N, C-alpha and C positions, 0 to 999 in steps of 0.2 A: 449386725454383721452386714446386712444388705446396704445400709447407709455408707459404711466404710468401703464396700466394694464399688458403689457408685462414685464415690470421691476418687478412688483409685483409677477407675476407668476414665473419669474426666481428666485427671492429671495425665494419664497416658495419651489421651487425645491432644492435649495441649502440647506435650512433648513432641508428638508426631508432627503437629503443625509447625512448631519451631524448627524441627529437623528438615522438613520440606522446604521451608524458607531459606535455611542455611545451605541447602544443596546448591543454590545458585551463587554461592560465595558469601563471605562475611568479612567484616572488618572489626578490629578491636580498637577501642579508644579509652583513654583514661579521663575520668571525670575530675572535677576540681578537688574532690575529697580524696583522690588517689585510687579509687575503685576502678578496676578495668572492666569495661562493659563490652560484650560482643554483640554486634548487631548484624542482621542479615542485610546484604546489598539489595537495593530495590531493583526489580526486574524491569528493564526498559522494553516497552512494547511499542510496536509501530502505531503511529497515529492514523494510519490508513486502514480502514476496515475493508472487507470484501465488497460491500455495497458501494462504497466510495470508489473503489477501483473499477467496478463494473460501470458505474456512472461516468467515470472519466473516459473509459473506452468508448462508450456509447456516444458521448459528446464529441470525441475525436472523430469517430466514424461519420457522425452527422455533419461536422465541419468539413471534412473531406468531400462528402457527397454534395454539400451546398456549393463548394468551390467548383467541383466538376460540372454541376448543373448550370451554374452561373457563367463560367468561363467557356464551357464547351470542352469536349474530351481532347481534341487536338491541342488546343491552347494549354489545357491543364497538363497534359503529358509533356509538352514542350517546356513549360516552366519547371516541372519536376526534374526534367533532364538537365536544364541549366543549373538548378540547385545542386544536382549530383556532381557537377564539375567544380564545386567550390571547396571550401576547407573541410576538415574532418567533421565539424559540427553540422555544416550544411549538407554533407553527404549523409549523415545520420538522419537529418530532417527529410532528405529526399527518400531515404529508405522507408521512413514512417509514412510519408505522404504518397508513396506509389499507389497506383490503382489496385484495389482488391475487389473481389466479387461482392462483398457485402456493401461497401460504399458505392460501388457501381450500380447495384440494384436500387439502393436508396436514391441515387442521383437520377435514375430512370423515372422514379416516381415523382421526384421534385421538378423535373424539367417542365412538364406542362403547367405547373403552378407558377413558375418564374417567367413564363412568356406572356 
């Protein structure tokens, strides 16, 4: 009886897994022999993990800080202001490139190294 119970529990686990996969949607297709087969849809996940996103943000802040340190704050602010007068995409870029406390602090540390 114990063996039968283990098989039953295993079958229930398999059915639960199938049900969980089908919860995201499914499609039915007919095979060449006429049998209709129901398959769960594949879940599309983002290719960007949290680590990659954080790395992207850090690299962006470092890039801004380098530009601020290399160009000087007045020149950098002037160029960002000019960028803000352009098209919608340029205004979005100006919004992202505006001075922020983190990149300003990094630029302060980089300035002596660039001179």
